[in-house]
Structures are given as structure tokens and as C-alpha cells.
C-alpha positions in Angstrom: 12.3 -11.0 7.6 8.8 -11.9 8.6 5.5 -11.0 7.1 4.9 -8.5 9.9 8.4 -7.0 9.2 7.4 -6.4 5.6 4.1 -4.7 6.5 5.9 -2.6 9.1 8.5 -1.5 6.6 5.9 -0.3 4.1 4.1 1.5 7.0 7.4 3.1 8.0 8.1 4.3 4.4 4.6 5.8 4.2 4.9 7.4 7.6 8.3 9.0 6.6 6.8 10.4 3.4 6.4 14.2 3.7 3.1 14.3 1.8 1.2 11.1 2.7 -0.8 11.7 5.8 -2.1 8.3 6.9 -1.5 4.6 6.5 -3.9 1.6 6.8 -3.6 -2.2 6.5 -6.2 -4.9 6.0 -9.2 -5.9 4.0 -11.0 -3.3 1.8 -13.7 -3.2 4.5 -11.0 -1.8 6.9 -10.5 1.4 4.8 -11.0 4.4 7.0 -13.0 7.4 5.9 -13.2 11.0 7.1 -17.0 11.0 6.7 -17.8 8.1 9.1 -16.5 9.7 12.2 -16.4 13.4 13.3 -14.9 12.7 16.7 -11.4 13.5 15.4 -10.2 10.1 16.5 -7.3 9.3 14.2 -7.7 5.6 14.7 -11.1 5.6 12.9 -10.9 8.7 10.7 -8.8 8.9 7.6 -6.5 11.8 6.8 -5.7 12.3 3.2 -3.6 11.5 1.1 -4.1 8.0 2.5 -2.1 4.9 1.6 -3.7 1.5 2.3 -1.9 -1.9 2.1 -4.4 -4.6 1.2 -2.9 -8.1 1.3 -3.3 -10.5 -1.6 -2.4 -14.1 -2.1 1.3 -14.9 -1.2 3.4 -17.6 -2.7 6.4 -19.7 -1.6 9.1 -21.8 -3.2 12.0 -23.6 -1.5 14.1 -20.5 -1.2 11.8 -17.5 -0.9 8.3 -16.1 -0.1 6.7 -13.6 -2.5 4.2 -11.3 -0.7 1.5 -9.7 -2.8 -0.3 -6.6 -1.9 -2.6 -4.0 -3.4 -1.1 -0.7 -2.6 -3.9 1.8 -2.7 -3.2 5.5 -2.5 -6.1 8.0 -2.5 -7.0 11.6 -1.8 -10.3 13.5 -1.4 -11.9 14.2 -4.7 -13.4 17.7 -5.2 -16.1 18.8 -7.5 -15.1 19.2 -11.1 -15.2 22.5 -12.9 -17.6 22.3 -15.9 -15.3 23.9 -18.4 -12.4 21.5 -17.5 -14.1 18.1 -16.8 -12.0 15.3 -15.1 -9.2 17.7 -14.4 -9.3 17.3 -10.6 -9.8 13.5 -10.8 -6.9 13.1 -13.2 -4.7 15.4 -11.2 -5.3 13.4 -8.0 -4.7 10.1 -9.9 -1.5 11.4 -11.3 -0.3 12.6 -7.8 -1.2 9.2 -6.3 0.8 7.4 -8.9 3.8 9.5 -8.0 3.3 8.7 -4.3 3.2 5.0 -5.2 6.4 5.5 -7.2 7.9 7.2 -4.1 7.1 4.3 -1.9 8.4 1.7 -4.3 11.6 3.7 -4.9 12.2 4.0 -1.2 11.6 0.2 -0.7 13.9 -0.6 -3.6 16.8 1.8 -3.1 16.9 2.8 0.5 17.1 -0.5 2.2 20.2 -2.6 1.8 18.9 -6.0 3.1 17.3 -8.8 1.1 13.6 -8.0 0.5 13.3 -7.2 -3.1 10.5 -5.3 -4.9 9.5 -7.2 -8.1 8.8 -5.2 -11.2 8.0 -7.9 -13.7 4.2 -7.7 -13.3 3.5 -4.4 -11.6 0.4 -2.7 -12.8 -1.4 0.6 -11.9 -5.2 0.9 -11.8 -6.7 4.4 -11.5 -10.0 4.9 -9.6 -12.6 7.4 -8.7 -15.0 6.1 -6.0 -17.9 7.4 -4.0 -17.7 5.6 -0.7 -18.6 7.6 2.3 -15.9 10.0 1.1 -15.5 10.9 -2.5 -11.9 9.8 -3.4 -9.7 9.4 -6.4 -6.4 7.6 -6.6 -4.3 4.8 -7.9 -3.8 1.1 -7.0 -0.6 -0.8 -7.7 0.0 -4.5 -7.2 3.1 -4.6 -5.1 5.2 -7.8 -4.9 8.0 -8.2 -2.4 10.3 -11.2 -2.5 11.9 -12.2 0.8 14.6 -14.9 0.8 13.5 -17.4 3.3 14.6 -21.0 2.6 12.7 -24.0 3.9 15.0 -25.5 6.6 13.9 -28.6 8.6 17.0 -28.2 10.8 15.4 -25.3 12.6 11.9 -26.8 12.8 10.7 -27.6 16.3 10.6 -31.4 16.0 12.3 -34.1 18.0 15.2 -35.7 16.2 14.3 -39.3 15.2 
């Protein structure tokens, strides 16, 4: 399984989710917002809840590659009610954590091939940000282990 296959699998899982409305991939600067474009063009305008896969530093050993991502799930934040402060933000953060858990469960249980979700150092980080859109959500560090042994026999070199 290639790096592209891994990203495409996560995208497929997000697209199949019945609540998540949009998927993005890339650097944080590639995050789409609803505010920035009123043309209705889905390529540049976010639809919420929005899952974004931000690549991290990957690692390799002789037998496998470990891909590291920040899986960011967010929704539009609405104004808080004065008699119940933080309720809306906390509700959105809780829902986004559940969406992350849904994605991880689908990746872990649904597919029968080799990529493996690693749970040994998974963390969640809640956030509430005011970019061009006011959003709240959760970020998880997602590690996916893909067996991929180093093999000089298949490398494109002349035999000496």
C-alpha cells in the first residue's frame, strides 16, 4: 500500500461517514473555510463538519513505514448562551471526538488488509479557533503502520 493509498483510504472513510460533510488534505494553510468564498464552489469552500488530514513526519524501519497525521475534525462554532458558557464549544468538541473515533474504528475494523492503526501514543487535542470561520473541534494524532519491507531485488538497478 502506497502513501497515496493510505490518504485515499482515510478520504474514503470520511466520505462514507453519514455526518461528516467534507474532507481536506495538506498543510494547515490548505484548510478551507466557508467565509473565504461565497461562490458556492465546493473546491474552495468548506462544508461542516469538516475532516482535514494534515501530514506529519513519517518513519521507516526494514519492514514497515509508519505514517503520521494530524486528523483534525471541526464544526462551525455558534455563539455561547450567557447562562451556560462553553456549552456549545464543548458539545462540538465532544461530537468531533466521536467522529474521530468513528474514522479510527472504520480504519481499524472494516479493512482486512495490512495497514494497522497504532494506538500506543494516540492523543486528542480540543480546540476553539477564530480563523475566517469560528470553529471548534478536536485533533488526533493518527499513526498508520504499513508493512513494506526494503527489498533490493525489486529496485531498478542493473545486476552487477
